Every structure is written in structure tokens, then in C-alpha cells.
C-alpha positions in Angstrom: -26.3 5.4 25.7 -26.2 6.7 29.2 -25.8 10.3 30.0 -22.6 9.5 32.0 -21.1 7.9 28.9 -22.2 10.7 26.6 -20.4 13.2 28.8 -17.1 11.4 28.1 -17.5 12.3 24.5 -14.2 12.2 22.4 -15.9 14.1 19.6 -19.3 15.8 19.5 -21.2 16.3 16.4 -24.1 14.8 14.5 -23.3 11.6 16.5 -21.5 11.4 19.8 -18.3 9.4 19.7 -17.4 8.6 23.3 -13.9 7.8 24.5 -14.9 4.2 24.9 -16.2 4.1 21.3 -12.9 5.6 19.9 -10.8 3.3 22.0 -12.7 0.3 20.8 -12.5 1.3 17.1 -8.7 2.0 17.5 -8.2 -1.4 19.1 -10.1 -3.2 16.4 -8.1 -1.4 13.7 -4.8 -2.2 15.4 -5.6 -5.9 15.8 -6.9 -6.1 12.3 -4.2 -4.2 10.4 -1.4 -3.2 12.8 -2.3 0.5 12.3 -1.9 2.6 15.4 -4.6 5.2 15.3 -3.3 7.1 18.2 -5.1 9.0 20.9 -5.2 12.3 19.0 -7.0 10.8 16.0 -10.5 10.7 17.3 -11.6 13.6 15.1 -10.2 11.9 12.0 -11.9 8.7 12.9 -15.2 10.5 13.5 -15.1 12.4 10.2 -14.4 9.3 8.1 -16.8 7.0 9.9 -19.8 9.3 10.3 -20.4 8.7 6.6 -20.6 5.0 7.3 -23.2 5.5 10.1 -25.4 7.6 7.8 -25.2 5.0 5.1 -26.1 2.2 7.5 -28.8 4.2 9.3 -27.2 3.8 12.7 -27.9 6.4 15.4 -24.7 6.1 17.5 -21.1 5.1 17.4 -22.0 2.7 20.2 -24.2 0.8 17.8 -21.5 0.9 15.1 -19.0 -0.7 17.6 -21.6 -3.4 18.3 -21.9 -4.0 14.6 -18.2 -4.3 13.7 -17.7 -6.6 16.8 -20.4 -9.0 15.6 -20.2 -11.9 13.2 -22.6 -10.0 11.0 -20.2 -7.0 10.8 -17.3 -8.6 8.9 -18.2 -6.7 5.7 -18.5 -3.4 7.6 -15.2 -4.1 9.4 -13.6 -4.2 5.9 -15.3 -0.9 5.0 -14.1 0.6 8.3 -10.5 -0.3 7.6 -10.8 1.2 4.1 -12.3 4.4 5.5 -9.5 4.8 8.1 -6.6 3.8 5.8 -4.7 6.8 4.3 -4.3 6.4 0.6 -1.8 9.0 -0.5 0.0 8.1 -3.7 1.0 9.5 -7.1 2.9 8.4 -10.1 6.7 8.3 -9.7 6.4 9.5 -6.1 10.0 9.7 -4.6 11.5 9.5 -8.1 15.0 8.4 -6.8 13.5 4.9 -6.1 12.5 4.5 -9.8 15.9 5.6 -10.9 17.4 2.9 -8.6 14.9 0.4 -10.0 15.9 1.3 -13.6 19.6 1.0 -12.7 19.0 -2.5 -11.1 17.5 -3.6 -14.4 20.4 -2.1 -16.4 23.0 -3.8 -14.2 21.4 -7.1 -13.3 17.8 -7.9 -13.7 17.4 -7.5 -17.5 20.1 -10.1 -18.0 18.3 -12.4 -15.5 15.0 -12.0 -17.3 16.6 -12.6 -20.7 18.2 -15.7 -19.5 14.8 -17.2 -18.9 14.8 -16.8 -15.1 11.8 -15.2 -13.4 12.0 -11.6 -12.0 9.6 -10.7 -9.3 8.8 -7.3 -7.9 6.3 -6.3 -5.2 4.4 -3.1 -4.6 3.2 -3.5 -1.0 0.3 -1.1 -0.1 -0.1 -0.2 -3.7 -3.2 2.0 -3.1 -4.9 2.8 -6.4 -2.1 1.5 -8.6 0.1 4.5 -9.4 3.2 2.9 -7.7 3.1 -0.5 -9.5 2.3 1.1 -12.8 5.3 3.5 -12.3 7.4 0.4 -11.6 6.0 -1.2 -14.8 6.9 1.8 -16.9 10.4 1.9 -15.5 10.9 -1.8 -16.2 9.5 -1.5 -19.8 11.7 1.5 -20.4 14.8 -0.5 -19.6 13.6 -3.9 -20.8 11.2 -3.3 -23.7 10.4 -7.0 -24.1 9.6 -7.5 -20.4 5.9 -8.3 -21.1 7.0 -11.4 -23.1 9.4 -12.6 -20.4 8.8 -14.0 -16.9 8.7 -10.6 -15.2 5.8 -9.8 -12.9 4.9 -7.1 -10.4 2.6 -8.1 -7.5 0.5 -5.1 -6.3 -1.2 -5.6 -3.0 -3.3 -3.5 -0.7 -5.7 -4.0 2.2 -8.5 -1.8 0.5 -10.4 -3.7 -2.3 -11.8 -0.3 -3.5 -8.2 0.9 -4.2 -7.4 -2.4 -5.9 -10.4 -2.1 -8.2 -9.2 1.4 -9.2 -5.8 -0.1 -10.0 -7.2 -2.9 -12.1 -9.4 -0.5 -14.0 -6.2 1.4 -14.9 -7.7 4.7 -15.9 -6.6 8.0 -14.3 -7.6 11.6 -14.7 -5.2 13.8 -16.7 -4.1 15.9 -13.7 -3.1 12.7 -11.9 -1.1 11.5 -14.9 0.8 14.8 -15.1 3.4 13.3 -12.7 4.3 10.7 -15.4 7.3 11.9 -17.5 5.8 13.0 -20.9 7.8 10.5 -23.0 6.6 7.6 -20.8 3.1 8.9 -20.7 3.0 9.0 -24.5 4.7 5.7 -25.0 2.7 3.6 -22.5 -0.8 5.1 -22.7 -3.5 2.9 -24.3 -4.8 5.8 -26.3 -4.0 9.4 -27.2 -6.9 10.8 -25.2 -5.4 13.8 -23.4 -8.3 14.0 -20.9 -7.2 10.9 -19.1 -4.4 8.3 -18.9 -5.4 4.7 -19.6 -2.8 2.0 -18.8 -1.5 0.3 -21.9 -1.5 -3.5 -22.4 2.2 -4.0 -21.9 1.9 -2.5 -18.4 -1.3 -4.4 -17.6 0.4 -7.7 -18.5 3.2 -7.1 -15.9 1.0 -6.1 -12.9 -1.2 -8.5 -10.8 -3.4 -7.0 -8.1 -4.4 -8.9 -5.0 -5.8 -8.1 -1.6 -3.3 -8.5 1.2 -3.1 -7.4 4.9 0.6 -6.8 5.7 -0.1 -8.0 9.2 -1.8 -11.1 8.1 -0.6 -14.2 6.2 1.5 -13.8 3.1 0.7 -16.6 0.7 3.6 -15.8 -1.7 6.1 -18.6 -2.0 8.6 -17.1 -4.3 11.1 -14.5 -3.1 11.2 -11.0 -4.7 14.1 -9.2 -6.4 12.7 -5.8 -5.5 10.1 -4.7 -2.9 8.6 -1.2 -2.6 7.0 -0.8 0.9 6.8 2.9 1.3 5.1 5.2 3.8 3.3 2.3 5.4 5.4 1.4 8.5 4.9 4.9 9.9 1.3 4.0 10.8 2.5 1.0 12.9 3.8 0.9 16.4 7.5 0.0 16.9 7.0 -3.7 17.6 4.8 -4.1 14.5 7.4 -2.2 12.4 10.2 -4.5 13.5 8.1 -7.6 12.6 7.3 -6.1 9.2 11.0 -5.3 8.4 12.0 -8.9 9.3 9.2 -10.4 7.2 10.1 -8.2 4.2 13.8 -9.3 4.5 12.6 -12.9 4.5 10.5 -12.2 1.4 13.6 -10.8 -0.5 16.0 -12.9 -2.4 19.6 -12.4 -1.2 20.9 -9.2 -2.9 17.3 -8.0 -3.4 16.3 -4.4 -3.0 13.9 -2.8 -0.5 12.6 0.7 -1.0 10.9 2.4 2.0 9.4 5.8 2.7 11.4 9.0 3.2 10.4 9.3 6.9 10.9 5.6 7.7 13.9 3.6 8.9 14.6 -0.1 9.4 14.8 -1.0 13.0 15.1 -4.1 15.2 17.0 -7.3 14.4 16.3 -6.9 10.6 18.5 -3.9 10.5 21.6 -6.1 10.6 20.4 -8.0 7.6 20.3 -5.0 5.2 23.0 -2.7 3.7 22.0 0.9 2.9 22.7 1.4 -0.8 20.9 4.6 -1.5 18.5 7.1 -0.2 15.9 5.0 1.8 17.0 2.0 -0.3 18.4 -1.2 1.2 19.9 -4.3 -0.2 19.4 -7.6 1.6 22.8 -8.9 2.7 24.0 -12.3 1.5 23.0 -15.1 3.9 
């Protein structure tokens, strides 16, 4: 690294991250995931990626950039995305959405499932699984036989480490405190109060898969309910508009979309949704 380049350091510390290094990392992240890291996030990127440099035995961010830009760096690129992705989640976060989901089963979807038709839900950007399992508890509370019917919840995330946690289905007791006590008792796999292990009925409803929201979506069947919350805020405006349009296309007519409390649907897709509750939208009929 030249002294001239080092003087343009975005962050100084154990390793020097130059402005060029940060710009390259932010550009790779944006192209890979749609996430806009933003000019003020150099310190965040440094703090999360310095651990990767130590683990890899690299001496500079310049060398790290060379690695993730090379054919040999595909695995590390995935690790970088995981490190820079914010995974903030909890059971029954924004509880009004789960109340709406329960009402949708009371009013419509339970009858659909009992008639033999399939019901499909999607937890996009599911993180470590609290959201899809909260959805599963809500469904089972309103439709106790859901596990024996054609009801499935697809849980996707870009981070395979988060998906592994979700598949494992075991959470510390303090994490599980957000679950209403009656549901926690009813759906836990055991009575061990030191942790919450997901019961079999919940497991049978939820399928975890890796998915980049800005990549290809292999799902062929439309969804009755989609939770895509607190994700779009990390994308630029154009990427957000594309996401809303794709989510609309992925919904069956009359299906529900739940988004984050600080998000709003924008662009052409806005005309295809009707607001039906707090940050809850219903796809208009075609």
C-alpha cells in the first residue's frame, strides 16, 4: 500500500481501511445484495470485517478487497455479506402483524386449508427464525391441525449462519420471553425453562432456504401472506421499488404483505396495493 493511499484512510486502527477500500466493499455489497452501505458506514464496515482479516491472516483491507474480487474469494464474499448484514429480530416483533395474520386465518385461510387447498406464507429475510416460528405459532393457535394440512411457511435469508440457527430451533430463555406464555408452554418441545426448543408441529410448517432478495426467486407458487419487514430500508430507492413490484407479483390476488414500521411501498407497485392496517397491505384484485 502506498503512503499516498494510506493517507486517504477512511478508518484507522489495527488495519488501515482507505476510502478506496471502503468504496470497493460497499460497491460489491450493493451489487451482490442491493444493500446500500452509505458513505457514513465505514467505521461499521471496519469493525465487522476486521475480524475476518484476523481470521484469514491478511495484513490489509487492500488484500481483502483483492480476495473478495477473485474467483477464489466466493466463499469469503458470502462471509462478508453475512458480517455486514444487520440481523435484528425477536419473537412477535411488531405484534400487530401477527394479530392481522391470526385474523386472516379466522376469516379466510383456515377454511381454504380445510378445503384441501394449499396455503403458503413467506418470511423473507427471516434471520435466525424468530419471525417464521412466530408465524407458525399464530397459525397453529388459529388452526390447530395446520401441520396435517397443506400449510407451509417458507423462511428465507441471505445468511446461511442465521438459517442454521433457525433450523436448529433452540433459543435462550431470555430470547423466548417475547413469546406469550400460553404459546410458549403450548408449542415448546420440552418443559426446560432454561431454553425454548421449537416443537414438532412448528417445525413441520417451516422450511428454511437461502435466498438473496435481489437475486432469482425460484418459487413458482404465489403466497397468501408475505412478511418482508425492515429489509427495504437498507436498499436505495430504485432497488426498493423493484422489490415491492416483485413482492406484489409473488402474492396471490387478495394476499397480504406486512412491511416494517419505517418502510412504505413506493413506485408503480404502490397502485397495486390497498392499505388495510398498520404497515399491512392487501394486493388488489387484477
